[in-house]
N, C-alpha and C positions, 0 to 999 in steps of 0.2 A: 421599264429600267432593268438590264442584262443581272442573271445572278449566275454565277460562277460556280461549277463544282471540281473539286480537285479530286482524281484517283490517283495516289500516288503506286499502286501496286495491284493495277488489272491483272485480271483473271480470265475473261472475257478474248477471245483472238480476233475480233473483229472493233470494230471503231467507237464501239460503243451505242451498236443500232438500236437497237431495242430501248436504250437508256434515253437516245435522244429523241426519238420516237414520241416516250411517254412522256420525257419533262417538256418538248416542246419550244420553240423556236427562241424563247426569251433567256434558256439557258444556255448557258453554254460550259462545256466538258474540257478540262487537260484532263490529259491521261499520260502515265506515264507505266512502265513496267520493272521496276526495281525494289530490291530489297535494301538499298542505301539510302538513308533520309539526306544524305550529302548531295545527292545523285538530283534531285528534286532544287530547280530553278527558282531563285528566291523572289522573281518577279510573278511564279504560280500562285507562291504561298501568300504573298502579297495582295493577290486578288484574289484568292480563294474567299469566298460564301460558307463556302460547307466542306467536309471530307466526308468521301463516300470511299471506304476501304476496305481490305478483305483481310488479309489474314499473312503475309508477307513479310511486311513492314512493321518496326516497331513505332509505334504513334507517342512521341515523346514530347519534349522540350525545343527539340531540335525542329520540328515542324511547327509544332504548337505555339510558339513563343512569336515567331514570324509571320502567324496567320489572324493577322489585329481584327482582321472584318469576319472571320470565321461563327460562325452563328450554331453550327449542330455537327456534332461528327458520327454517324451511322455506318454503322459495320453492317456488310453484307455477309452475314452469317449471323451464326447462334453466339458465342463465346465472344467476350473482349478483352481476354487476358492480356492480349501486346496490345493496349490502347492504356497510356499513362494516366488514370482517372485524376491521379493528384493534380496534374499538369493542365488539366483540361478544367479543374475545379475552383477554375476564377469567373465562371458563366459562361461555359461551353456545356450546353446537352450533350451526354451521349448514349446512344441507344442501340440496340441491334434488331435482329429479321429474328422472333422467336419461333417463325414457324418454318423457318429454313432449312431443308435437307431434312426433315422428321422421317417420311418415307425412305427416303433413298439411304439415310446410314440404318435403319431397323432392318433394311436390304439387305447390307452389304455386311452386318453383323453377322445374318442367318446365313448368307453365304459362303463365310467366313466359317462358321460352324459346320456348313451342311461338307465344306470342301476338304476338312480336317478330318469329321467323322466319316468319311465315306473314301479315304485316303487318294484325294483326286492328285493333288501335287507329287506324290508319290508312283502315281500311274503313269502319269503324264511324261513326269523324268525318264522313265522304262521306258515307256514307247517313242519317248525321242532318243533314245539312247541305242535300242533295237527294238524295233514293231516286230522282227520276222521271229523272235525267240518265242515259244509258248508261255499262254501266261502263269504265270507265279505267283502267288497271292504274295500282295506287297509288304516288305518288309516294314513295318510301320504298327506304332505304339497307339497310335491314333484312331485307326477304322473302328470302328464301333456301332452298336444300334442304339440309338439315340431316343425310341421313344420308351418312356417309363421312365430315363434316368432325370437328374435335378438340374435346372440351368439357376445360375445364385446371379442377380440382376445388382449392381451396386450402382444404383440412381435408379428412381424410377419416376422421374420427369417426364417430357413428350416422347423423347426419344427411346427410353426405358420402356415405357407402358406400349409403344407401337413396337418393340422387340419382345416383348412379354406374350401378347396376341399372338405374334406371329410365331413363337416358339408353343404357344398352348395348340398351336394349329398341327404340329407337328408329333403331338402327344408326351411334349416334356413336362413337367412338376418345373411352377415356377417360384422360387424364393426372391424376395426382393430385400434390400435392406436402402432406407433414407431417410435421417432422422429429418429431417427436412419436408416430407409430405405431408400432408394432413391426413389424420385419422379419416380409414373409410376408402382412400383411395384405392388400397388394394381390395377390400371388399369390389370395390366396382370394377375393376381391371381381373379378380377371379386369380388372384395368386396370393402366398402366403409371404407375411411380412415377418422378419426376424429383427432382434430388439439390437442386435450389434455384427460387426463386420466380421469377427471373428466365428460366428455363429452360421454365418452366411458361408465363408467358405469353407468349417467343418461339414456342410450339407452338401455341396456343390459339386458333380459331377464336370460342370462344365460351369466357369467365372466370365460373366461378359461387366465391361466394365462402361457406366454410360452418367458420369458424376461429370460437374463443370470441374477446372482447374482455380482453383482460389490455395490461400496458404493452408489452407488443413487436410487439403484433397493433395498437395502437391509431396511428392516420394509415401503416398498412401500404401500401396501394394510394394510391398518391402521384403527383406529377407522374413522377418515374425510371419507376415503376409504368410508368404510360401509354405512357411512349416506347419501354417494352421490348414493349409489346404490337403484334400485328398489325395493319397497317391494315383499317379496317372491323370490328374486333372487336364481339361482342354481352357486354354485361357484366351478371351478374347478380350483386344482395346481398341475401340473405334472413338473414343472419347477426346483424351488428351495426352500427349505423349509423358510428359514430366509426371503424372501420375503414377507411376511406374519406374522403380528403381531398377535402370537395366543392368545391372551387373547384379543383382538379385534375381533376376529372372533366367541370367544367362544358366547362373549356378544352378538355377532349379531345372532348368531343361536338361543341363549336363548330369545331374543325381538322377533324373527319371521322375521327380516327384512332380515335373510340367512335363506330361506325354507329348503336348502341342502347343506352340502359341501363333497365332493369328493378331499383325499388330499393321492398325491404318496409319498409327500415327507413331512419332518418334521424340523422343526429349528435346534433339537438335533438330531442327528439317533445313535445308539436305544435312542429312549427318557429314559428320567430318571425316575424310579421308584416312 
């Protein structure tokens, strides 16, 4: 019996070569590369036994209500905040890939940190503008020695821990705030736990977000949070865009409270023109 997997928002460039090889000849893949649920043919929805989704499309009633045969929704990634769990609650299990991207996101966070702290964007811009001029110290408030400074991690899950281990290797002091991680996790990792977000923000020379997007964390980093940070802080977000209120971040950058920010995510992707 054939098993049909529908991917509405495929992110790989090929025709699911790896996926087809793993699944075998009894599995049929129906692939689309769109952000628009209305672009998915009704016949594909009615035929699918499973959704294999990325993060480009809202998976809600517009799709689920027509997928009468669907037995499972699988997210090719960690978070599933774009999946309407209430719409799937009628008997369709939803699962994610919890180890997806752990090392890559932690590496990306450290790359952001080093890029800001070593002035790499400014150096690159200056050289592109005029490579022949004598070297000048870059006009940036970001460039600094990071050894001995404190990085505060908002979230100490898999990616937060991986980032903590990398940060320690660069000689940073690591503090973390995560009310949902069991006691002793910080001891095993060798970081300092703080009991509130405000405490972490007041201690940190660098703030890095590693929390999921939930109703509790939406807008977590707002004007009040930026006010609680040290002057000249570096701010990193490789978690989810809506965790940060962008207007508040903009004002913090304009005022100099935040010396530099590196964002891998935005509240709306792609951003409106």
